[in-house]
DRENDO-1510 file (C-alpha; in Angstrom, 1 decimal, always signed):
<recs>
REC; n; res; u; v; w
REC; 1; MET; +191.6; -70.3; +54.8 .
REC; 2; LYS; +188.6; -71.4; +56.2 .
REC; 3; LEU; +186.3; -74.3; +53.8 .
REC; 4; SER; +182.5; -72.8; +52.8 .
REC; 5; LYS; +179.8; -75.3; +53.5 .
REC; 6; LEU; +180.6; -76.8; +50.3 .
REC; 7; ASP; +183.8; -77.6; +49.8 .
REC; 8; LYS; +183.4; -79.5; +53.6 .
REC; 9; ALA; +181.3; -81.6; +51.7 .
REC; 10; SER; +183.5; -82.0; +48.8 .
REC; 11; VAL; +186.2; -83.3; +51.2 .
REC; 12; THR; +183.7; -85.8; +53.2 .
REC; 13; ALA; +182.8; -87.1; +49.6 .
REC; 14; LEU; +186.8; -87.6; +48.4 .
REC; 15; LYS; +187.8; -88.6; +51.9 .
REC; 16; ILE; +185.3; -90.5; +53.7 .
REC; 17; CYS; +183.2; -91.5; +51.0 .
REC; 18; MET; +185.6; -92.6; +48.7 .
REC; 19; GLY; +188.2; -93.5; +50.6 .
REC; 20; LEU; +190.6; -91.1; +48.3 .
REC; 21; LYS; +194.2; -92.1; +49.0 .
REC; 22; LYS; +197.0; -89.6; +47.8 .
REC; 23; ASN; +198.6; -91.7; +45.2 .
REC; 24; GLU; +195.4; -92.0; +43.5 .
REC; 25; SER; +193.8; -89.8; +40.2 .
REC; 26; VAL; +190.5; -88.4; +40.5 .
REC; 27; LEU; +188.5; -87.6; +37.5 .
REC; 28; VAL; +185.7; -85.3; +37.7 .
REC; 29; ILE; +182.5; -84.6; +35.0 .
REC; 30; THR; +180.7; -82.1; +35.0 .
REC; 31; ASP; +178.3; -79.8; +33.0 .
REC; 32; GLU; +177.3; -76.4; +32.2 .
REC; 33; ASN; +174.5; -76.6; +35.2 .
REC; 34; LYS; +176.8; -78.3; +37.9 .
REC; 35; LYS; +180.2; -77.0; +37.1 .
REC; 36; ASP; +180.5; -74.7; +40.5 .
REC; 37; ILE; +179.9; -78.4; +42.5 .
REC; 38; GLY; +182.1; -79.9; +39.8 .
REC; 39; TYR; +184.8; -77.9; +40.4 .
REC; 40; SER; +185.0; -78.1; +44.4 .
REC; 41; LEU; +185.0; -81.5; +43.9 .
REC; 42; TYR; +188.3; -80.8; +41.5 .
REC; 43; SER; +190.1; -78.5; +43.6 .
REC; 44; ASN; +189.6; -79.9; +46.9 .
REC; 45; ALA; +191.1; -82.9; +45.4 .
REC; 46; LEU; +194.2; -80.9; +44.2 .
REC; 47; LYS; +194.5; -79.3; +47.6 .
REC; 48; LEU; +194.5; -82.9; +49.2 .
REC; 49; GLY; +197.4; -83.5; +47.4 .
REC; 50; ASN; +196.2; -85.8; +44.3 .
REC; 51; PHE; +196.1; -85.7; +40.3 .
REC; 52; ALA; +192.8; -84.5; +38.8 .
REC; 53; LEU; +191.0; -83.7; +35.7 .
REC; 54; LEU; +188.0; -81.8; +35.6 .
REC; 55; VAL; +185.5; -82.2; +32.6 .
REC; 56; GLU; +182.7; -80.3; +30.7 .
REC; 57; MET; +180.3; -82.1; +28.9 .
REC; 58; LYS; +177.0; -80.1; +27.8 .
REC; 59; SER; +174.0; -81.8; +30.0 .
REC; 60; GLY; +171.9; -84.5; +29.1 .
REC; 61; LYS; +169.0; -84.5; +27.8 .
REC; 62; VAL; +167.1; -87.3; +29.5 .
REC; 63; ASN; +168.7; -89.9; +33.0 .
REC; 64; GLY; +170.5; -92.6; +31.5 .
REC; 65; GLU; +172.5; -91.0; +28.5 .
REC; 66; GLU; +175.3; -92.4; +27.5 .
REC; 67; PRO; +178.3; -89.6; +27.8 .
REC; 68; PRO; +180.6; -88.5; +24.7 .
REC; 69; ALA; +183.0; -91.5; +24.0 .
REC; 70; HIS; +186.0; -89.6; +24.4 .
REC; 71; ILE; +184.6; -89.1; +28.1 .
REC; 72; ALA; +183.5; -92.4; +28.9 .
REC; 73; ASN; +187.3; -94.0; +27.7 .
REC; 74; LEU; +188.6; -91.6; +30.2 .
REC; 75; MET; +186.3; -92.8; +33.1 .
REC; 76; LYS; +188.7; -96.1; +32.7 .
REC; 77; ASP; +191.7; -94.3; +33.4 .
REC; 78; PHE; +191.4; -92.6; +36.8 .
REC; 79; ASP; +191.3; -94.4; +40.4 .
REC; 80; VAL; +188.0; -92.0; +41.4 .
REC; 81; VAL; +185.4; -90.4; +39.2 .
REC; 82; LEU; +182.9; -88.2; +40.6 .
REC; 83; CYS; +179.8; -87.3; +38.3 .
REC; 84; PRO; +178.2; -84.2; +39.6 .
REC; 85; THR; +175.9; -83.8; +36.5 .
REC; 86; THR; +172.2; -82.6; +35.6 .
REC; 87; LYS; +171.6; -86.1; +34.1 .
REC; 88; SER; +172.2; -89.2; +35.8 .
REC; 89; LEU; +175.2; -91.2; +34.3 .
REC; 90; THR; +174.3; -94.0; +37.0 .
REC; 91; HIS; +172.8; -96.2; +34.6 .
REC; 92; THR; +175.2; -95.8; +31.6 .
REC; 93; LYS; +177.2; -98.5; +29.7 .
REC; 94; ALA; +180.1; -95.7; +30.4 .
REC; 95; ARG; +179.8; -96.2; +34.2 .
REC; 96; ARG; +179.3; -100.0; +34.2 .
REC; 97; GLU; +182.8; -100.1; +32.2 .
REC; 98; ALA; +184.9; -97.8; +34.2 .
REC; 99; SER; +183.3; -99.4; +37.3 .
REC; 100; SER; +184.4; -103.3; +35.6 .
REC; 101; ASN; +187.9; -101.3; +34.9 .
REC; 102; GLY; +188.6; -101.0; +38.5 .
REC; 103; ALA; +187.6; -97.1; +39.0 .
REC; 104; ARG; +185.0; -96.1; +42.0 .
REC; 105; VAL; +182.6; -94.2; +40.5 .
REC; 106; ALA; +180.2; -91.7; +42.7 .
REC; 107; THR; +177.5; -90.4; +40.8 .
REC; 108; PHE; +175.6; -87.2; +42.0 .
REC; 109; PRO; +172.8; -86.8; +39.3 .
REC; 110; GLY; +170.8; -83.3; +39.5 .
REC; 111; ILE; +172.8; -82.5; +42.2 .
REC; 112; THR; +172.0; -79.1; +44.1 .
REC; 113; ASN; +174.1; -77.1; +46.8 .
REC; 114; ASP; +171.7; -77.5; +49.2 .
REC; 115; VAL; +171.4; -81.3; +48.7 .
REC; 116; MET; +175.6; -81.8; +48.6 .
REC; 117; VAL; +176.0; -79.8; +52.0 .
REC; 118; ARG; +172.6; -81.9; +53.8 .
REC; 119; GLY; +173.2; -84.6; +52.4 .
REC; 120; MET; +177.1; -84.9; +53.2 .
REC; 121; ASN; +176.6; -84.5; +56.5 .
REC; 122; ALA; +175.1; -87.7; +57.2 .
REC; 123; ASP; +176.6; -90.5; +59.1 .
REC; 124; TYR; +177.4; -93.0; +56.5 .
REC; 125; GLU; +178.6; -95.4; +58.6 .
REC; 126; LYS; +175.0; -95.7; +60.5 .
REC; 127; ILE; +173.8; -95.3; +56.8 .
REC; 128; THR; +175.9; -98.4; +55.6 .
REC; 129; ALA; +174.9; -100.6; +58.5 .
REC; 130; LEU; +171.1; -100.0; +57.9 .
REC; 131; SER; +171.8; -100.3; +53.9 .
REC; 132; ILE; +173.7; -103.6; +54.3 .
REC; 133; LYS; +171.0; -105.4; +56.9 .
REC; 134; LEU; +168.0; -104.7; +54.3 .
REC; 135; LYS; +170.1; -106.4; +51.7 .
REC; 136; ARG; +170.6; -109.2; +53.9 .
REC; 137; ILE; +167.4; -109.9; +54.4 .
REC; 138; LEU; +165.8; -108.2; +50.7 .
REC; 139; ASP; +168.3; -111.2; +49.2 .
REC; 140; LYS; +166.4; -114.1; +51.1 .
REC; 141; GLY; +163.6; -113.4; +49.1 .
REC; 142; LYS; +161.2; -114.4; +46.9 .
REC; 143; PHE; +158.2; -112.0; +46.4 .
REC; 144; VAL; +157.2; -108.5; +47.6 .
REC; 145; ARG; +153.9; -106.3; +47.9 .
REC; 146; ILE; +153.6; -102.9; +48.3 .
REC; 147; THR; +150.4; -101.2; +49.3 .
REC; 148; THR; +149.3; -97.6; +50.4 .
REC; 149; LYS; +146.5; -95.7; +51.7 .
REC; 150; LEU; +146.6; -93.8; +49.4 .
REC; 151; GLY; +145.7; -96.7; +46.5 .
REC; 152; THR; +148.8; -98.4; +45.7 .
REC; 153; ASP; +149.6; -102.2; +45.2 .
REC; 154; LEU; +151.9; -103.6; +43.5 .
REC; 155; SER; +153.6; -106.9; +43.7 .
REC; 156; PHE; +156.5; -108.7; +41.6 .
REC; 157; SER; +159.0; -111.4; +42.3 .
REC; 158; ILE; +162.5; -110.8; +43.3 .
REC; 159; ASN; +163.3; -114.8; +43.3 .
REC; 160; GLY; +167.2; -115.1; +42.3 .
REC; 161; ARG; +167.9; -111.2; +42.4 .
REC; 162; LYS; +170.7; -109.9; +44.8 .
REC; 163; SER; +169.8; -106.6; +46.0 .
REC; 164; ILE; +172.8; -103.5; +46.1 .
REC; 165; ALA; +173.3; -101.4; +49.2 .
REC; 166; SER; +174.0; -97.9; +48.4 .
REC; 167; LYS; +176.0; -97.5; +51.6 .
REC; 168; GLY; +177.8; -94.2; +50.5 .
REC; 169; LEU; +181.3; -95.8; +51.1 .
REC; 170; TYR; +183.0; -96.4; +48.0 .
REC; 171; HIS; +186.4; -97.9; +49.1 .
REC; 172; LYS; +187.1; -101.3; +46.8 .
REC; 173; LYS; +187.9; -101.0; +43.2 .
REC; 174; GLY; +185.0; -101.4; +41.1 .
REC; 175; GLU; +182.2; -99.9; +43.9 .
REC; 176; SER; +179.8; -97.4; +42.5 .
REC; 177; GLY; +176.5; -95.4; +44.0 .
REC; 178; ASN; +175.2; -91.8; +44.0 .
REC; 179; LEU; +176.3; -89.6; +46.6 .
REC; 180; PRO; +174.7; -88.0; +48.5 .
REC; 181; THR; +173.3; -91.4; +49.3 .
REC; 182; GLY; +171.3; -93.7; +51.0 .
REC; 183; GLU; +169.2; -96.9; +50.0 .
REC; 184; THR; +169.2; -100.3; +49.2 .
REC; 185; PHE; +168.0; -101.7; +45.5 .
REC; 186; LEU; +167.0; -104.5; +43.2 .
REC; 187; ALA; +165.6; -105.3; +39.6 .
REC; 188; PRO; +162.2; -107.3; +40.2 .
REC; 189; VAL; +162.2; -110.2; +38.0 .
REC; 190; GLU; +161.2; -109.0; +34.2 .
REC; 191; GLY; +157.7; -109.2; +33.6 .
REC; 192; THR; +156.3; -110.3; +37.1 .
REC; 193; ALA; +155.3; -106.7; +38.1 .
REC; 194; ASN; +151.7; -106.3; +38.3 .
REC; 195; GLY; +149.0; -103.6; +40.1 .
REC; 196; VAL; +149.0; -100.3; +40.4 .
REC; 197; PHE; +151.2; -97.7; +42.2 .
REC; 198; LEU; +151.1; -94.2; +43.0 .
REC; 199; VAL; +153.9; -91.7; +42.7 .
REC; 200; ASP; +153.4; -89.0; +46.1 .
REC; 201; GLY; +157.1; -87.7; +46.7 .
REC; 202; SER; +158.8; -87.2; +43.3 .
REC; 203; MET; +159.5; -88.3; +40.4 .
REC; 204; ALA; +162.6; -87.9; +38.2 .
REC; 205; GLY; +162.3; -85.2; +35.4 .
REC; 206; PHE; +159.4; -83.6; +36.9 .
REC; 207; GLY; +159.8; -82.8; +40.5 .
REC; 208; LEU; +157.8; -82.9; +43.7 .
REC; 209; ILE; +154.5; -84.8; +43.5 .
REC; 210; LYS; +151.4; -82.9; +45.0 .
REC; 211; ASN; +151.5; -82.4; +48.8 .
REC; 212; SER; +149.8; -80.1; +51.3 .
REC; 213; ASN; +152.8; -77.8; +51.6 .
REC; 214; ASN; +153.5; -77.3; +47.8 .
REC; 215; MET; +151.2; -76.0; +46.2 .
REC; 216; ASN; +153.1; -75.7; +42.8 .
REC; 217; SER; +154.3; -79.3; +42.9 .
REC; 218; GLN; +152.3; -81.7; +39.9 .
REC; 219; PRO; +149.8; -84.5; +40.9 .
REC; 220; VAL; +149.7; -87.6; +41.7 .
REC; 221; LEU; +151.1; -90.3; +39.1 .
REC; 222; ARG; +148.7; -93.4; +38.5 .
REC; 223; ILE; +150.9; -95.7; +37.3 .
REC; 224; THR; +148.7; -99.6; +36.2 .
REC; 225; VAL; +151.4; -102.1; +35.8 .
REC; 226; GLU; +151.0; -105.4; +33.5 .
REC; 227; ASN; +152.8; -108.2; +33.3 .
REC; 228; GLY; +156.3; -106.4; +34.1 .
REC; 229; TYR; +155.4; -102.7; +32.0 .
REC; 230; ALA; +153.6; -99.9; +33.0 .
REC; 231; ALA; +150.4; -99.9; +30.6 .
REC; 232; LYS; +148.6; -97.0; +31.7 .
REC; 233; ILE; +149.7; -93.7; +33.3 .
REC; 234; SER; +147.2; -91.0; +34.5 .
REC; 235; GLY; +147.8; -87.7; +36.9 .
REC; 236; GLY; +147.1; -84.9; +34.6 .
REC; 237; ALA; +149.6; -82.6; +32.8 .
REC; 238; VAL; +152.7; -84.4; +34.1 .
REC; 239; ALA; +151.4; -87.4; +33.4 .
REC; 240; ASN; +150.9; -86.3; +29.5 .
REC; 241; LYS; +154.3; -85.5; +29.5 .
REC; 242; LEU; +155.8; -88.9; +31.1 .
REC; 243; THR; +153.8; -90.6; +28.5 .
REC; 244; ASN; +155.3; -88.7; +25.8 .
REC; 245; LEU; +158.5; -89.0; +26.9 .
REC; 246; LEU; +158.1; -93.3; +27.1 .
REC; 247; ASN; +156.8; -93.3; +23.9 .
REC; 248; LYS; +160.0; -92.1; +22.2 .
REC; 249; TYR; +161.8; -95.4; +23.4 .
REC; 250; ASP; +160.4; -99.1; +22.8 .
REC; 251; ILE; +158.3; -100.8; +25.5 .
REC; 252; LYS; +161.0; -101.4; +27.3 .
REC; 253; ALA; +161.3; -97.7; +28.8 .
REC; 254; ARG; +158.0; -98.4; +30.3 .
REC; 255; ASN; +159.8; -102.0; +32.3 .
REC; 256; ILE; +159.4; -101.9; +36.2 .
REC; 257; ALA; +163.6; -101.7; +36.5 .
REC; 258; GLU; +164.1; -101.0; +40.2 .
REC; 259; PHE; +162.5; -101.5; +43.6 .
REC; 260; GLY; +164.5; -99.1; +46.3 .
REC; 261; ILE; +164.1; -98.4; +50.1 .
REC; 262; GLY; +165.5; -95.3; +51.7 .
REC; 263; THR; +168.0; -95.2; +54.2 .
REC; 264; ASN; +169.2; -91.8; +55.2 .
REC; 265; ASP; +167.6; -90.2; +57.9 .
REC; 266; LYS; +168.9; -86.2; +56.7 .
REC; 267; ALA; +167.5; -86.6; +53.2 .
REC; 268; LYS; +164.4; -84.4; +53.2 .
REC; 269; LEU; +161.7; -84.2; +50.0 .
REC; 270; SER; +163.4; -82.0; +48.0 .
REC; 271; GLY; +162.1; -82.1; +44.4 .
REC; 272; VAL; +165.6; -83.5; +43.4 .
REC; 273; LEU; +165.4; -87.2; +43.0 .
REC; 274; LEU; +169.2; -88.0; +43.9 .
REC; 275; GLU; +168.0; -86.8; +47.6 .
REC; 276; ASP; +164.0; -87.9; +47.1 .
REC; 277; GLU; +165.0; -91.8; +46.6 .
REC; 278; LYS; +167.1; -92.1; +49.6 .
REC; 279; VAL; +164.1; -90.5; +52.2 .
REC; 280; LEU; +164.3; -92.9; +55.6 .
REC; 281; GLY; +160.6; -94.3; +55.0 .
REC; 282; THR; +159.8; -94.3; +51.5 .
REC; 283; ILE; +160.4; -96.5; +48.5 .
REC; 284; HIS; +161.0; -96.3; +45.0 .
REC; 285; ILE; +159.8; -97.5; +41.8 .
REC; 286; ALA; +161.8; -96.9; +38.5 .
REC; 287; LEU; +161.6; -97.6; +34.9 .
REC; 288; GLY; +163.7; -98.4; +32.3 .
REC; 289; ASN; +167.2; -99.7; +31.9 .
REC; 290; ASN; +167.8; -102.0; +35.0 .
REC; 291; LEU; +171.3; -103.7; +33.6 .
REC; 292; SER; +173.1; -101.6; +36.5 .
REC; 293; MET; +171.3; -103.5; +39.1 .
REC; 294; GLY; +171.4; -107.6; +37.6 .
REC; 295; GLY; +168.7; -106.9; +35.2 .
REC; 296; SER; +168.2; -107.8; +31.5 .
REC; 297; VAL; +166.4; -104.6; +29.9 .
REC; 298; ASP; +168.7; -102.2; +27.9 .
REC; 299; VAL; +167.6; -98.8; +27.5 .
REC; 300; PRO; +169.3; -95.4; +27.8 .
REC; 301; ILE; +166.5; -93.9; +30.2 .
REC; 302; HIS; +165.5; -94.8; +33.9 .
REC; 303; LEU; +163.2; -92.8; +35.7 .
REC; 304; ASP; +162.4; -93.3; +39.7 .
REC; 305; GLY; +158.8; -92.5; +41.2 .
REC; 306; VAL; +159.2; -91.7; +44.9 .
REC; 307; VAL; +156.1; -93.6; +47.2 .
REC; 308; LYS; +155.5; -92.1; +50.4 .
REC; 309; TYR; +154.3; -94.0; +54.0 .
REC; 310; PRO; +154.8; -97.3; +52.1 .
REC; 311; THR; +153.6; -100.9; +53.7 .
REC; 312; VAL; +156.0; -103.5; +52.4 .
REC; 313; TYR; +155.5; -107.2; +52.4 .
REC; 314; LEU; +158.3; -109.6; +51.7 .
REC; 315; ASP; +156.9; -113.3; +51.6 .
REC; 316; ASP; +153.8; -111.8; +52.9 .
REC; 317; LYS; +156.1; -110.6; +56.5 .
REC; 318; LEU; +155.8; -106.9; +56.9 .
REC; 319; LEU; +159.1; -105.1; +56.4 .
REC; 320; MET; +157.6; -101.7; +56.1 .
REC; 321; GLU; +154.3; -100.1; +57.6 .
REC; 322; ASN; +153.1; -97.1; +56.6 .
REC; 323; GLY; +156.9; -95.5; +56.2 .
REC; 324; LYS; +158.4; -97.1; +59.6 .
REC; 325; LEU; +161.0; -100.2; +58.6 .
REC; 326; LEU; +160.7; -102.8; +61.0 .
REC; 327; VAL; +164.0; -103.8; +60.7 .
</recs>
């Protein structure tokens, strides 16, 4: 029987990205919005001869919200855990504990059929090589400055922080990351970020930001940062909504949690943050939880904003220029 494009993408995720072995167990966690993709991953794991379990939960309200306790416990008991869900489980205690227990975990927050098919057709050996190369460079750095022609000018320390190469090949016990993927990221040192960044690509939970190709997208978000926190957010209705969302939590929700660089040349800005933050030639800055990347801020929210055509300086040396990586 001929496989559909979605099924081919699922097989790629299982065999190539997760390195699934015959004797391994697979847990698929999905929700009412993403169950078609969840079922495809589950059914193809069965067809490959593996023990597999499909669990459907109610979709969460925000990225970083914990799954129900019984699902969190299940995650510790499987070799491979796949999470095609509406909201991200990446930065949750449940994911961290499953990884610590040896599970290989791939999260697919906000995944759509198009993103799944497009993203799983990327060359993950190539993505891996670039992501690891960037990791080695960032791990030696101490200070980052990001500028754009639109007005971004944000600086922060990364001294002592180790970056993570989300390479898309999760073959060792405890490895985890997104699928589709392609980024290298880290947690800036808490309290050190100052300046402003303008989100002109997309914002988690709000979709595409205004550009010439999409008249229905949101206006550019301007986020002013003081001593490690987003102090002011402007940019019309979406800025008001983002501010109201952050105000539901304490000040930690405004923490500058992540700096990431996209490394996937097949990804494109689609309004699905899972794909958008992986686009080669972009960077992203996140607010909220940074425990999953070596930071100390624990809050049940993590929101990324994508910045187009960035110029990035690492210790005063050019790393990116107007969206072009110089490595």
